[in-house]
C-alpha positions as CSV (number, residue, x, y, z in Angstrom):
1,I,-31.4,-49.0,107.2
2,L,-32.6,-51.0,104.7
3,E,-30.0,-54.0,104.8
4,V,-26.5,-54.5,106.5
5,N,-24.2,-56.2,103.8
6,G,-27.5,-57.1,101.5
7,V,-29.2,-58.5,103.9
8,D,-33.0,-57.2,104.2
9,I,-33.2,-56.0,107.7
10,R,-36.2,-54.3,108.0
11,G,-39.2,-56.2,110.6
12,R,-36.3,-57.0,112.9
13,N,-36.6,-56.3,115.9
14,I,-32.8,-54.7,117.2
15,N,-31.2,-57.3,119.2
16,D,-31.1,-59.2,116.5
17,V,-30.1,-57.0,114.2
18,S,-26.7,-55.5,116.9
19,E,-26.4,-59.5,117.8
20,M,-26.1,-59.7,113.5
21,L,-24.0,-57.0,113.7
22,A,-21.2,-58.1,116.3
23,N,-21.0,-61.1,114.2
24,M,-19.7,-59.8,111.2
25,S,-16.1,-58.9,110.1
26,G,-14.6,-56.4,107.7
27,T,-15.9,-53.7,105.4
28,I,-19.7,-53.6,106.4
29,A,-22.3,-52.1,104.0
30,F,-25.3,-49.9,104.9
31,M,-28.5,-49.5,102.6
32,I,-30.1,-46.1,104.5
33,I,-34.1,-44.6,103.9
34,P,-32.0,-41.0,104.2
35,G,-33.3,-38.0,106.2
36,H,-35.8,-35.4,104.9
37,H,-35.5,-32.0,105.6
38,P,-37.4,-29.2,104.4
39,P,-35.4,-26.6,102.2
40,A,-37.1,-24.3,103.4
41,N,-35.5,-22.1,106.3
42,N,-32.7,-23.9,105.3
43,S,-31.5,-23.4,102.5
44,K,-30.9,-19.3,103.2
45,K,-28.1,-20.9,105.3
46,S,-26.3,-23.4,103.6
47,N,-26.2,-20.3,100.5
48,K,-24.7,-17.8,104.0
49,V,-20.9,-17.5,103.3
50,M,-18.2,-15.5,105.6
51,H,-15.3,-15.0,104.2
52,L,-12.3,-14.1,105.9
53,R,-8.4,-13.3,106.4
54,A,-6.9,-14.9,108.8
55,L,-4.3,-13.2,111.7
56,F,-2.8,-16.2,112.6
57,S,-1.0,-18.8,110.7
58,Y,-3.2,-22.5,112.2
59,E,-2.1,-26.0,111.3
60,P,-4.6,-28.6,112.6
61,E,-1.4,-31.6,113.0
62,D,-0.1,-29.1,116.1
63,D,-4.2,-28.4,118.1
64,P,-4.9,-30.6,120.7
65,Y,-8.5,-29.4,121.2
66,I,-9.3,-30.6,117.4
67,P,-12.0,-32.6,117.3
68,C,-10.9,-34.7,114.3
69,R,-7.4,-34.5,112.7
70,E,-7.7,-35.4,109.1
71,L,-10.1,-32.9,108.3
72,G,-8.4,-30.1,110.3
73,I,-7.0,-27.9,106.9
74,S,-3.6,-25.6,107.4
75,F,-3.4,-21.9,106.8
76,M,-1.1,-19.0,107.1
77,K,-1.6,-15.3,108.6
78,G,-3.0,-13.7,105.6
79,D,-4.5,-16.8,104.1
80,I,-8.7,-15.9,102.3
81,L,-11.1,-18.2,103.6
82,H,-14.2,-19.2,103.0
83,A,-15.8,-20.3,106.4
84,I,-19.7,-22.5,105.1
85,A,-20.5,-23.9,108.4
86,L,-20.8,-21.0,111.0
87,D,-23.4,-23.9,113.7
88,D,-20.8,-24.7,115.7
89,P,-19.7,-22.8,118.2
90,N,-16.1,-23.9,118.0
91,W,-15.3,-25.0,115.0
92,W,-16.4,-23.9,111.4
93,Q,-16.1,-25.6,107.8
94,A,-14.4,-23.8,105.1
95,F,-12.2,-23.7,101.8
96,R,-9.5,-21.9,101.4
97,D,-9.4,-19.4,98.6
98,G,-9.1,-21.1,95.3
99,E,-10.5,-24.4,96.7
100,E,-13.9,-24.2,97.6
101,E,-14.0,-24.9,92.7
102,D,-12.0,-28.7,93.8
103,H,-14.6,-30.2,95.1
104,T,-12.8,-30.9,97.9
105,L,-14.7,-31.3,101.7
106,A,-14.9,-28.2,103.6
107,G,-11.7,-28.9,106.3
108,L,-12.7,-27.9,110.1
109,I,-10.8,-24.2,111.3
110,P,-11.7,-22.8,114.5
111,S,-14.7,-20.1,114.5
112,K,-12.9,-17.3,116.3
113,V,-14.7,-16.4,119.2
114,F,-12.4,-20.4,120.3
115,A,-9.7,-19.5,118.6
116,E,-9.8,-16.3,120.7
117,Q,-9.9,-18.2,123.9
118,L,-7.3,-20.3,123.8
119,E,-4.8,-17.4,122.6
120,T,-6.4,-15.6,126.3
121,L,-5.8,-19.8,127.9
122,K,-2.2,-19.2,126.4
123,I,-1.4,-15.9,127.2
124,S,-3.2,-16.7,131.0
125,V,-0.8,-19.6,131.5
126,E,2.2,-17.7,130.6
127,N,2.0,-14.9,132.2
128,K,1.9,-17.6,135.3
129,E,4.8,-19.1,134.1
130,N,6.8,-15.4,133.9
131,K,5.8,-15.0,137.2
132,R,6.8,-18.8,138.8
133,K,9.9,-18.1,137.1
134,H,10.5,-14.5,138.6
135,R,9.5,-16.2,142.0
136,I,12.2,-19.0,142.2
137,C,15.2,-16.5,140.5
138,A,14.1,-13.9,142.8
139,C,14.2,-16.1,146.1
140,G,17.3,-18.0,144.9
141,R,19.2,-14.9,146.0
142,S,21.8,-13.6,148.6
C-alpha cells in the first residue's frame, strides 16, 4: 500500500496505518503496487476454457452455499456455459454462451463435484424423510 486517501503511508509502521484507517469514515481509496506473477506457466492455465451443457437449472438466490450471491449466475437446464476458472473445487467462474463478449465479469457456478455432492445430500435427506413418514403412518395404525 502506497497511499490511503492521498496520504503517503510508505515508511509508517503497521500500528500507525491501522490507527489511521480506524479513524477514517466513508469511502477509502488505496493506491497499491500490483503483485507480480511470472506469466510462464500461468498463461497456459488462463487460456483453458471448459464448455459445459447444464444438466440442471440453477438459481444463486436460492443457494445457501454460494459464497457471494451477487456473483452467482443463474442458468437453465440445457444452457451452454463457458467455465474459465476451475481452480476452486466447489465454485467455478463461468459465462453463459454469448455473454463472454459483453465484457462482463464471470459469474460463479457450482463445480461438477460440488453439484453432485449437493444432489447426493438432497436425495439422502429425502429418503430419510420418507422413511420417517412411513414409520409414523405405520405406527398410527391399530
